[in-house]
N, C-alpha and C positions, 0 to 999 in steps of 0.2 A: 672554212677560215684557209685564205690564199695562203699558197706555198709560198715561200720568201724566195727562191732562185726563179717562183711564179703566184533507163537510166536508171543513174538511178532509171530502169527500166519504165518507158513511155506508159502511163497510168491509161489502161483501158475506161472508156467514160461509160458510166454505168445510164441507161437510159431510165429514167424513171416514168411507170404511169402516171397519168394524170390522175388526181386526187379523185377516189370512189370509182374508178374504174377497175375490175377485176380481169385479170386473164382467164380464159377457159382452155381447158387440156384438147378439148375438140376442135378449137378454132385455128385456123391457120394464121402466122404472123401479117398483120394489116401492110400492104405494100406502102412504100416510100410515097409521098405526095409528089405531085409532079413538079419537077424543078427544086425539089427540097435539096438544100445543102447538107452534106454531110456533118454529123457533130465533130468539132476539131477538137483535136487530143492534147493532154497537157504536155507542154514541151520537157523535154528530161529537165532536171536541176542540174546544173551545174556544180562539179566536186566543191567541197570546202577545201581551204588549204591543207587541212589535216587529213583530208579523206584522200586526197591526192598525194599526199606523202605517203601514207598507209598503204596505197596500190601500189606506189614504186618500190616501197621496202621488199611489200610481196614477190614483184616482179623479180627484183634483184635476187630474193633467196633462191627463187627459181631457174634464175638464168645459167646456163652452162658456157656462154659464149664470150670471149673476152670484148670481143666488139661490141656487142648489145649491154654487156655490163657498163663499160664507158660511157656509151650512149644513155643509158638507165640513169648514171650518178650525174651526168649533165642536167638531165631533167631534175634529178633530186636537188640539185645545188641550185637550180633556179626557183622550185618551190620553195626553198627554205625561205628566199626572196620576198613571198608574199605575206605580207602583214595582216591582209584582209582592212587595210586601212590606208588611203589614199596618201594621207599625211605620210602615214610610216615609209609607205613606199617610196612617196619623194626625197623623203631624209635621207634614207639609205642610198639613193641615187646621187644625193649631192656629195654624201660623205664617202662614197666610193670614188667620184670625180676627184674632189678634194684629196684623196692618197694618191690616186695616180697622178696627180701633181706636185705630189711631196708637200701639199700644204697640210700637215700634221695636227698644227695647231685647230686650225679652221675645221677640220676632220672632227677633231677630239671633240669641240664644242658641239658639232651638229649630231654627235654620235652620246655624246652627255643627254642631251635633249631627246634621242630617240628612246634611249632607255627608261628616262621618266615619263616619258609618255607612253610608252607600251612596255611595261617592266616582264610582260609574259611574252614578249614575242623574242623567241631564242637567237634570231639572225640578227637583230640590234644589238646584243652582248655580242656574241660572234663576231660581227663587224669591228667592234670595238676591240677586241682580243686581238683581231688582224691588225690594227693599227699600232697597238701596243707593240706588238710583235717587232713589227715593221721600226718602232722606235726604240729598239732595243729594252722594253720594259717586260722584261719576261716574267716578273712578279705581277703585274698588273693583267699581263695577257692570260696568264694561268688563271688569273681569279675570275677571268672573264669567261674563259672555257668553262671553268666550273660552273659558272652561272648558266652557259650555255646547255651545258648535258643536263641542268637540273629540270629544265624544261622540253629539250629534245635529247635524250639518252642517246640516240643512235645517229645524232649530227654528225656525218663523216667527216666536214670539215674542221671542225672544231675535235675529232680525234685526230686526225693527222696533224692538226696543230698542235695538239698535246705532246706528242710524239714525238716531234721537231725540236719542240723546248725542252722535253726531256733529253735529246740526242745532244740537244748544244751543250747541257748541263753535264755530259756525260754519265748520264744515267740510261746506258744502253739497252740494259735487259728492259728497264721499265717501259722504254720508249717502243722495244720490241712488241710488248705486250699489249701495248696500247693500240699500234699498229694492226696487231693480229685480231684485236677487237675489231677494228673496222672490217677486215678481211671477212670475220664473221658474218658482218652485216650486209658483205657486198663481194663474195666469193669472184674470184678472177679479175679484181679492179688492178689495171696494171699499174697504176703509180702506186699503190700501197703495197702490190707485189715486190715492186722494185725495190721500194724502202725499206720491206724486210727483208730481201736479202741483202743489200747493203749491211743492214744492222747484223744479222747474222756472221756475214762474213767479218765483219768489225769485230764483234764479239768475238769470234773462233782465232782471229790474229791476235787479240787481246791476251788471250790464254795459251799461247804457243810460249 
C-alpha cells in the first residue's frame, strides 16, 4: 500500500538407449556420429509469482545491509503486482493511473472489478485499500488491508498501510506493533525504521 505522503536447475537430458540395446560393462561408449548435434537442454522454468516472493522474503531475512534491503523491498513490491493474469495486470495498471490522476471514482470501479475477477490476488485488495485510504475512507481501507493480509500475511505495503491508519486514529502503540511486524520481515528497511522511530518518540512524549 502506498504511503500517503507517498533453475529451477537446468535438467540434464537423460539419453535413453534404443529399444532392445543393452550396454555392456566392457564396451567403451560409442563415439558420437560425425556432425551430430548435442542434445538440447531444457530451459530453466521461470519462477511463479509465489516462488519469486518466497525467494525475496528469504533474501530480506538474511540481509544485513540497508541498501540491499531497500532494493529487495522494491523488488518485492513489484512482485506483488504480478497477478499471473494479463487482465489483472492491466486492470491494476489502469487503476494506478486513475489514482495518480485523482480520478478516484474511476479507480474504484476498476478495482471493484479486479477483486471480483481475481479475489485471491492480494494486490487487488491492497490497491483498493490504498485508494480508500487516499479518499479518507479509513474503515474501508482497513477492511481491504485485512483481506490483503489473509492472502499475503507478509505483505509489507499492507502492514505499513495498517500502521499509518492506526496512527491516524491515534492508536500509536498498535501502529508501532504493526510496524515492528514489517521490520521482522524486512530488518534494516529504512522506511519502516523511520516510522517506528517516529512512533516511539511520539509515544514517549505522550507519556511525559
